[in-house]
N, C-alpha and C positions, 0 to 999 in steps of 0.2 A: 503495500499499499506505502503509496507516497503520500509524504510529509508536508512536500509543498502547499498542498492543497485540505491542507491538517480541517477545515469545517465541515469541505464535503466526503472527505474519510471517516470523520470521528460522525456521521451522521449517518454514511451508510450503517456501521460498528452499533448503533447506538437501533437504526429501526431495526438491524437482525435480533438485538437483545429480544427490544418488545415485541416480535415474530416467534420468538422463540418462549418467551417469558406466558405470553397470551396462549402456547401451546401445551403450556404444563411443563417443560424444564427447567429443573431449579439447580441453583449452584452457579457462580459466577466463575467457574475451574473451566466448566465444559463449554461454554459460549463463544471463545474465539478462536481460531486459528493463531498460530506463531505469529503469522506475520500481522495481522492485526492484535495481537498483543503485544506485538515488538512496535508497531503503530503508536497504541497507547503510550507506550512507554518511552517516546519519542517527542509526546505530551505531559513527558510528565505525572500520568496515569496507570492507574492499574485496572484488572478487569471490574474489582468490586463497586468501584467510582462511576463504572457505568449502570453495571446491576442493581447497586441502590438507587441510582435515581431512575431506574424501567421499571425495577420492583411500585417503587412508590407512587410513580405515572402511571401505571396499570393497576393499583387499588385501590387510589383512591383522585389518580387524577391532577398530580403535585408531587414537583414540580412538572411541569411543560415543555419542551425541548430549548424555546429560547431562553427562557432562565437557566437551563444547565448548561448548554451553551457562553451563556454569560459565568458566569461559575469556572466555568473546565479555561475560558478564557485566562478568568486573573490567574484560575493555576498555572496554566502555558508559561504565562509571563514572566509568572515568579519564579519559574522550572527553569527559565529561559535567561532570564539577567539578574537573580539573584542565585540558585541553582547552579548555575553555566552547566545546566542540562547534568547534573551528577544527581540522580535522587538522592535519597536518604536511606539511612541503612535501619535507622530507627522505628520503632514502630510506640505508639503511647498503647495501654492498657483504659480498658472502663475506669477502673478504681483507681486512676493518677489525673481524671478530669475532678472540677471542682464539682460540689455534688447541685443539683436540682432546685435545691433553695439557695444555695449562695448568692449573694448578691454583692452588688460594687455601686456606690452609692445611694444607695437603697435600688436597685436596679435586681429583682432575680433574674435568674436565669444569664444574665449577662457574661459575670465568669466563664459560666460554663461554655457558654458559646465564642468567645475569645480564645479560650484555647482549644476550641473544634475548629475552628477556623485556620487558627496557627499553626497548628499540625497539618491541617488537611493542606498549606500552604507548601508547607514542607514535606509532605508526603509523607505522613507520620502516623495516621491512623489505620487502625486496625480491623480485620473486620465486621469488628461488632459497632463501627464507634461511625457515623456519617454528617457531616459537616452539609445542613442542609432537611436535617430529620421531621419531626413533625413535632415534634417540640421549637428547634432550628424555626422551622417557618411561624408556628404561631407566634413566639415572641417576635419574630420579624413584621409580619403584619400588625401586632400590639404595635408598632412602633417606626409604622409604617417606613422599615429599610428596605430598600430591593434586597437581595442574598448577596448578588456579585460587588453590590457598590459599599455595602458592610463587609468582604469579606476582602475587596480593597483597601478600605479604611483599618483593617487591622493591618493589612502590608504597609502601607504607609504609616502607622502608629508606633511602628518596629519596638514592640515591646510597652507603650507609652499608655498607659491607662487612660490616663487624663487629656492625651488626643483622641483616642475613641469617645470618651464622656461628648469632650468637644464636637466631634463630629455628630453624634447624634443629638445634639443641641441644635445646631447648625444645618441637619437637616429637615432637622422639625420645621425652622424658620426661614432655613435660606431659598433665593430666588429655585432652588433645581426642586423642593419641595414643592413652593408656588406652582410651576410647570408642569409639575406631572399632578397635579388635586385640579389641571383646568380646561 
């Protein structure tokens, strides 16, 4: 698969996964050919990073393709520009995440989603953790934050929680938020 047309190749892999999932096939390890897996690695993804989104889309109708593509674009850019196309060898375990009840500046779930976003950017999420899961989507909807924009903000914050909080405040009142609601 050519990686110079990565969005087209990703759509092909994504559509294939949707068909397989709808046909009852389960498990990300059986979905993709070695060439497809190599393509995914070339943009900083593993098969589970397609499977999880396809599973949620087929089961619950979200996230849609466009949302997924934007999330992947941020991960791909991080992989290319920050990681110099060298994937991580680490994996975070579920028990290493902040609890679902943890708060930052009084905002529940924020420490958890920040950690998940950071690990997704770095390619460190294990099979049991997904950036953009139902809990994340609830949090992002509640704060009117597009998942890819939040992911980008976490990247730009570079571990500074105050920058993330500032992004969230600015998003709520800033011109980009006003344009989205009109």
